[in-house]
C-alpha positions as CSV (number, residue, x, y, z in Angstrom):
1,X,9.4,25.8,13.6
2,X,8.6,27.3,10.2
3,X,11.4,29.8,10.7
4,X,14.0,27.1,11.3
5,X,12.7,25.0,8.4
6,X,13.2,28.0,6.1
7,X,16.7,28.7,7.6
8,X,17.6,25.0,7.1
9,X,16.4,25.1,3.5
10,X,18.5,28.2,2.9
11,X,21.6,26.6,4.4
12,X,21.1,23.5,2.3
13,X,20.7,25.7,-0.9
14,X,24.0,27.5,-0.1
15,X,25.9,24.2,0.1
16,X,25.7,22.9,3.6
17,X,24.7,19.3,2.7
18,X,26.2,17.4,5.7
19,X,23.3,15.6,7.5
20,X,25.1,16.1,10.8
21,X,24.1,19.8,10.7
22,X,20.4,18.9,10.5
23,X,20.0,15.6,12.3
24,X,18.3,12.5,11.3
25,X,15.3,10.8,12.9
26,X,16.3,7.6,14.6
27,X,14.7,4.5,13.1
28,X,13.2,2.7,16.0
29,X,13.0,-1.1,15.9
30,X,9.5,-2.4,16.3
31,X,9.3,-5.1,18.9
32,X,7.0,-8.1,18.2
33,X,5.3,-8.1,21.6
34,X,1.9,-9.2,20.3
35,X,3.6,-12.2,18.5
36,X,4.6,-13.5,22.0
37,X,1.2,-13.0,23.5
38,X,0.7,-16.7,24.3
39,X,3.9,-16.6,26.5
40,X,2.7,-13.5,28.3
41,X,-0.8,-15.0,28.8
42,X,0.7,-18.2,30.3
43,X,2.9,-16.2,32.7
44,X,-0.1,-14.2,33.8
45,X,-2.3,-17.2,34.3
46,X,0.5,-18.9,36.4
47,X,0.9,-15.8,38.6
48,X,-2.9,-15.5,39.1
49,X,-3.4,-19.2,40.0
50,X,-0.5,-19.1,42.4
51,X,-2.7,-16.9,44.7
52,X,-5.5,-19.4,45.3
53,X,-3.0,-22.2,45.8
54,X,-1.1,-20.2,48.4
55,X,-4.3,-19.2,50.1
56,X,-5.5,-22.9,50.3
57,X,-2.1,-24.0,51.7
58,X,-2.1,-21.3,54.4
59,X,-5.8,-22.0,55.2
60,X,-5.0,-25.6,55.9
61,X,-1.9,-24.9,57.9
62,X,-2.5,-21.5,59.6
63,X,-6.3,-21.4,59.6
64,X,-6.5,-18.2,57.5
65,X,-6.1,-17.8,53.8
66,X,-4.6,-14.3,54.2
67,X,-2.8,-12.6,57.0
68,X,-5.7,-10.4,58.1
69,X,-4.8,-7.5,60.2
70,X,-6.9,-6.6,63.3
71,X,-9.1,-4.3,61.2
72,X,-10.3,-7.4,59.4
73,X,-10.0,-10.2,61.9
74,X,-10.5,-8.5,65.3
75,X,-8.2,-8.7,68.2
76,X,-7.0,-7.0,71.4
77,X,-6.0,-3.4,71.9
78,X,-3.7,-2.6,74.8
79,X,-3.2,1.1,75.8
80,X,0.0,1.8,77.7
81,X,1.1,5.1,79.3
82,X,4.9,5.2,79.3
83,X,7.0,7.4,81.6
84,X,8.6,9.2,78.7
85,X,7.6,10.4,75.3
86,X,8.6,7.8,72.7
87,X,8.6,8.3,68.9
88,X,7.3,5.7,66.5
89,X,10.8,4.5,65.6
90,X,11.7,4.0,69.2
91,X,8.4,2.1,69.8
92,X,9.1,-0.2,66.8
93,X,12.7,-1.0,68.0
94,X,12.0,-1.4,71.7
95,X,8.3,-2.0,72.5
96,X,7.2,-4.1,69.6
97,X,9.9,-6.9,70.0
98,X,8.8,-7.3,73.7
99,X,5.1,-7.6,72.6
100,X,6.0,-10.1,69.9
101,X,8.0,-12.2,72.2
102,X,5.2,-12.4,74.8
103,X,2.2,-12.9,72.5
104,X,3.9,-14.8,69.6
105,X,2.2,-12.4,67.2
106,X,4.3,-11.2,64.3
107,X,1.7,-8.7,63.3
108,X,1.8,-6.2,66.2
109,X,0.5,-2.7,65.3
110,X,1.7,0.0,67.7
111,X,0.1,3.5,67.3
112,X,1.2,6.5,69.2
113,X,-1.4,8.9,70.6
114,X,-0.3,12.4,69.6
115,X,0.4,14.9,72.4
116,X,0.6,12.2,75.1
117,X,2.9,9.4,76.3
118,X,0.2,6.8,75.4
119,X,0.7,4.0,72.9
120,X,-2.0,1.7,71.6
121,X,-0.7,-1.8,70.9
122,X,-3.0,-3.9,68.7
123,X,-2.4,-7.7,68.7
124,X,-4.4,-10.8,67.9
125,X,-7.1,-11.8,70.4
126,X,-5.4,-12.5,73.7
127,X,-6.6,-14.7,76.5
128,X,-6.8,-13.4,80.1
129,X,-3.6,-15.1,81.0
130,X,-1.8,-13.7,77.9
131,X,-3.0,-10.2,78.8
132,X,-1.7,-10.5,82.4
133,X,1.6,-11.8,81.0
134,X,1.9,-8.8,78.6
135,X,1.1,-6.3,81.4
136,X,3.8,-7.8,83.6
137,X,6.4,-7.7,80.8
138,X,5.7,-4.0,80.1
139,X,6.0,-3.2,83.8
140,X,9.3,-5.1,84.1
141,X,10.9,-3.8,80.9
142,X,9.8,-0.2,80.9
143,X,8.8,0.4,84.6
144,X,5.3,1.6,83.7
145,X,2.4,1.9,86.2
146,X,0.3,-1.2,85.9
147,X,-2.8,0.9,86.7
148,X,-2.2,2.9,83.5
149,X,-2.5,-0.2,81.3
150,X,-5.9,-0.7,79.7
151,X,-7.1,-3.6,77.5
152,X,-10.1,-3.9,75.3
153,X,-11.3,-6.2,72.5
154,X,-11.7,-5.1,68.8
155,X,-15.0,-6.2,67.4
156,X,-15.0,-8.5,64.4
157,X,-18.2,-6.9,63.1
158,X,-16.2,-3.9,61.9
159,X,-13.8,-6.3,60.3
160,X,-16.5,-8.0,58.1
161,X,-17.8,-4.5,57.1
162,X,-14.3,-3.4,56.0
163,X,-13.7,-6.6,54.1
164,X,-17.0,-6.1,52.2
165,X,-16.2,-2.4,51.6
166,X,-12.8,-3.4,50.1
167,X,-14.4,-5.7,47.6
168,X,-17.1,-3.1,46.7
169,X,-14.6,-0.3,46.3
170,X,-12.5,-2.3,43.8
171,X,-15.6,-3.4,41.8
172,X,-17.0,0.2,41.7
173,X,-13.7,1.6,40.6
174,X,-13.4,-1.1,37.9
175,X,-16.9,-0.4,36.5
176,X,-16.3,3.3,36.4
177,X,-13.1,2.7,34.4
178,X,-15.1,0.4,32.0
179,X,-17.7,3.1,31.4
180,X,-15.1,5.9,30.9
181,X,-12.9,4.0,28.4
182,X,-16.0,2.8,26.5
183,X,-17.3,6.4,26.1
184,X,-13.8,7.8,25.3
185,X,-12.8,5.2,22.6
186,X,-16.4,4.4,21.4
187,X,-15.4,0.7,21.4
188,X,-16.3,-1.8,24.1
189,X,-13.2,-3.9,23.1
190,X,-10.9,-1.2,24.4
191,X,-12.8,-1.0,27.6
192,X,-13.0,-4.8,28.0
193,X,-9.3,-5.4,27.5
194,X,-8.4,-2.5,29.9
195,X,-10.7,-3.8,32.6
196,X,-9.3,-7.4,32.3
197,X,-5.8,-6.0,32.6
198,X,-6.9,-4.1,35.8
199,X,-8.3,-7.3,37.3
200,X,-5.1,-9.0,36.3
201,X,-3.1,-6.5,38.3
202,X,-5.3,-6.8,41.3
203,X,-5.2,-10.6,41.4
204,X,-1.4,-10.6,41.0
205,X,-1.0,-8.2,44.0
206,X,-3.4,-10.4,45.9
207,X,-1.1,-13.3,45.1
208,X,1.8,-11.3,46.6
209,X,-0.2,-10.7,49.8
210,X,-1.0,-14.5,50.0
211,X,2.6,-15.6,49.4
212,X,4.5,-12.9,51.5
213,X,1.9,-12.9,54.3
214,X,1.9,-9.2,54.5
215,X,-1.0,-8.1,56.8
216,X,-4.2,-7.2,55.1
217,X,-5.6,-4.1,56.7
218,X,-6.5,-0.5,56.0
219,X,-3.5,-0.1,53.6
220,X,-4.8,-3.1,51.6
221,X,-7.8,-1.1,50.3
222,X,-5.7,2.0,49.6
223,X,-3.1,-0.1,47.8
224,X,-5.6,-1.8,45.5
225,X,-7.4,1.4,44.6
226,X,-4.0,3.1,43.9
227,X,-3.0,0.3,41.6
228,X,-6.3,0.4,39.7
229,X,-6.0,4.1,39.2
230,X,-2.3,4.1,38.3
231,X,-2.2,1.1,36.0
232,X,-4.9,2.4,33.7
233,X,-2.7,5.4,32.9
234,X,-0.2,3.7,30.6
235,X,-3.0,1.6,29.1
236,X,-4.9,4.7,28.0
237,X,-1.8,6.1,26.4
238,X,-1.2,2.9,24.4
239,X,-4.8,2.6,23.3
240,X,-4.8,6.3,22.2
241,X,-1.7,5.6,20.0
242,X,-3.4,2.5,18.6
243,X,-6.4,4.5,17.6
244,X,-4.2,7.1,15.9
245,X,-2.2,4.5,14.0
246,X,-5.3,2.7,12.7
247,X,-6.4,5.7,10.6
248,X,-9.7,4.1,10.0
249,X,-8.2,0.9,8.6
250,X,-10.1,-2.2,9.5
251,X,-8.0,-4.8,7.8
252,X,-7.5,-7.6,10.2
253,X,-4.1,-8.6,8.8
254,X,-2.6,-5.2,9.6
255,X,-3.8,-5.0,13.2
256,X,-0.9,-6.9,14.7
257,X,1.6,-4.5,13.0
258,X,-0.4,-1.5,14.3
259,X,-0.4,-2.8,17.9
260,X,3.3,-3.6,17.9
261,X,4.1,-0.2,16.4
262,X,1.9,1.6,19.0
263,X,3.4,-0.3,21.9
264,X,7.0,0.4,20.7
265,X,6.3,4.1,20.2
266,X,5.0,4.5,23.8
267,X,7.4,1.9,25.4
268,X,10.0,4.5,26.6
269,X,7.3,6.7,28.1
270,X,5.7,3.7,29.9
271,X,9.1,2.5,31.3
272,X,10.2,5.9,32.5
273,X,6.9,6.7,34.2
274,X,6.8,3.4,36.0
275,X,10.5,3.6,36.9
276,X,10.3,7.0,38.5
277,X,7.2,6.0,40.5
278,X,8.9,2.7,41.6
279,X,12.0,4.6,42.8
280,X,9.9,6.9,45.0
281,X,7.9,4.1,46.5
282,X,11.1,2.1,47.1
283,X,12.6,5.0,49.1
284,X,9.4,5.0,51.2
285,X,9.8,1.3,51.8
286,X,13.5,1.7,52.9
287,X,13.0,4.8,55.1
288,X,9.5,4.3,56.3
289,X,8.1,2.6,59.4
290,X,6.4,-0.8,59.5
291,X,3.0,0.5,58.6
292,X,4.4,2.4,55.6
293,X,6.3,-0.7,54.5
294,X,3.2,-2.7,54.5
295,X,1.7,-0.3,52.0
296,X,4.9,0.3,49.9
297,X,5.8,-3.4,49.3
298,X,2.6,-4.5,47.5
299,X,2.5,-1.1,45.8
300,X,5.9,-1.7,44.2
301,X,4.6,-5.1,43.0
302,X,1.6,-3.4,41.6
303,X,3.6,-0.8,39.7
304,X,5.8,-3.5,38.1
305,X,2.7,-5.6,37.3
306,X,0.9,-2.6,35.9
307,X,3.7,-1.7,33.6
308,X,3.9,-5.4,32.5
309,X,0.2,-5.7,31.8
310,X,0.0,-2.3,30.0
311,X,2.8,-3.2,27.6
312,X,2.4,-7.0,27.2
313,X,-1.3,-7.8,28.0
314,X,-3.7,-5.0,27.1
315,X,-2.7,-4.6,23.4
316,X,-2.7,-8.4,22.9
317,X,-6.1,-8.7,24.6
318,X,-7.5,-5.9,22.4
319,X,-6.2,-7.7,19.3
320,X,-7.7,-11.0,20.3
321,X,-11.1,-9.3,21.0
322,X,-10.8,-7.4,17.7
323,X,-10.2,-10.6,15.7
324,X,-12.8,-12.7,17.6
325,X,-15.6,-10.0,17.8
326,X,-14.7,-8.1,14.7
327,X,-13.5,-11.1,12.7
328,X,-17.0,-12.1,11.6
329,X,-17.7,-8.6,10.4
330,X,-14.4,-8.5,8.4
331,X,-15.3,-11.8,6.8
332,X,-18.8,-10.5,6.0
333,X,-17.2,-7.5,4.3
334,X,-14.9,-9.7,2.2
335,X,-17.8,-12.1,1.3
336,X,-20.0,-9.1,0.3
337,X,-17.1,-7.7,-1.8
338,X,-16.7,-11.1,-3.5
339,X,-20.4,-11.6,-4.2
340,X,-21.0,-8.0,-5.5
341,X,-19.7,-8.7,-9.0
342,X,-21.8,-11.8,-9.3
343,X,-24.9,-9.9,-8.2
344,X,-24.1,-7.1,-10.6
345,X,-23.6,-9.5,-13.5
346,X,-26.9,-11.3,-12.7
347,X,-28.8,-8.0,-12.6
348,X,-27.2,-6.9,-15.8
349,X,-28.2,-10.2,-17.5
350,X,-31.8,-9.8,-16.4
351,X,-32.1,-6.0,-17.2
352,X,-32.5,-4.8,-20.8
353,X,-29.5,-3.3,-22.4
354,X,-29.3,0.5,-21.8
355,X,-29.7,2.7,-24.7
356,X,-26.5,3.8,-26.3
357,X,-26.1,7.0,-28.2
358,X,-22.9,7.7,-30.1
359,X,-21.2,4.9,-28.1
360,X,-22.1,6.6,-24.7
361,X,-24.0,4.7,-22.0
362,X,-27.1,6.1,-20.4
363,X,-26.1,8.9,-17.9
364,X,-27.2,9.3,-14.4
365,X,-30.7,10.7,-13.7
366,X,-29.5,14.0,-12.4
367,X,-27.3,14.7,-15.4
368,X,-29.6,13.1,-18.0
369,X,-31.3,16.3,-19.1
370,X,-28.0,18.1,-19.7
371,X,-26.6,15.2,-21.6
372,X,-29.7,14.9,-23.8
373,X,-29.4,18.6,-24.7
374,X,-25.8,18.1,-25.6
375,X,-26.6,15.0,-27.7
376,X,-29.5,16.9,-29.5
377,X,-27.1,19.7,-30.4
378,X,-24.6,17.3,-31.7
379,X,-27.3,15.5,-33.8
380,X,-28.5,18.9,-35.2
381,X,-25.0,19.8,-36.1
382,X,-24.5,16.5,-37.8
383,X,-27.8,16.8,-39.8
384,X,-26.8,20.3,-40.9
385,X,-23.4,19.0,-42.1
386,X,-25.1,16.2,-44.0
387,X,-27.6,18.6,-45.6
388,X,-24.8,20.9,-46.8
389,X,-22.9,18.0,-48.3
390,X,-26.0,16.9,-50.3
391,X,-26.5,20.5,-51.6
392,X,-22.9,20.4,-52.8
393,X,-23.5,17.2,-54.7
């Protein structure tokens, strides 16, 4: 770098003054994102509140707020041994439609047992008549041996434990993020705004689950934890840039400009990172099987929501917390600065006037001895000069 700077200086000294030879830094327009924070807050509140509304509607119509998978709600597992080895795509295209038609369940989960011709088909809880009807349909459609069809119930006890574990996992991950950001930035306001943004992402994705009726199963826990871990990445980058641009300045009137500048400087990086990840997950959704799609669809929503919250929400939340929590401190500093001259004038009025020697005020204590010696030397020189002038007279 130093070498090229010297070379560039030499070329310029010779006469190469065209700026095209050296390049010019592009002036980036600073977006006023924080100034539109009220709009972004309203959008986020509407998205979050849509979740409970959708859950309430589905609870009154379907009986369940979310479309719980068998891992959460319990059900029936039917193990079928087919006459030929079928891959998962063939099972999804041939076996699953037959099961859905017989049971009326749109959340059928087929699983192939590796190394065998067996397929485990998980459905909602079936009655004895529905089980017999399903067995007969499998025999008629695929010519399987009825004696090789086994049915068992999935306990709902495991489902309640998994539901509790999902909530605990998200809470523990969020608290760990809070502690990490707090210790890294030495400011609880950074940590608080980041955690609120994470909860925002989780609630928006939960809203997507409620509206789209995607099954809530094992992939639900993995999806939520993935979003929590991924969304915090761009937030940390933005907060780190805010800390660099502050440069120790605590003036409240400059904070909005600092936040807008920091978000603009990291905007390209945030968009590119989220876009590349979104494209990869979108390919999984297009080319994957049904279980992969159930994981990829909410994950794509989480990636978009995480990019939105990192750019539009976290910086604005930190600014609001800085003004609300740190605003009193800033006003105290201003009041102290305004009251300082009055206090000083009052103390100067009460205190006796400091001794003045040759128009100089009394020096500080640590330099008083040195100044006294200098003044004594000047006084002796002055006396000697006065004595010599009297002798001349």
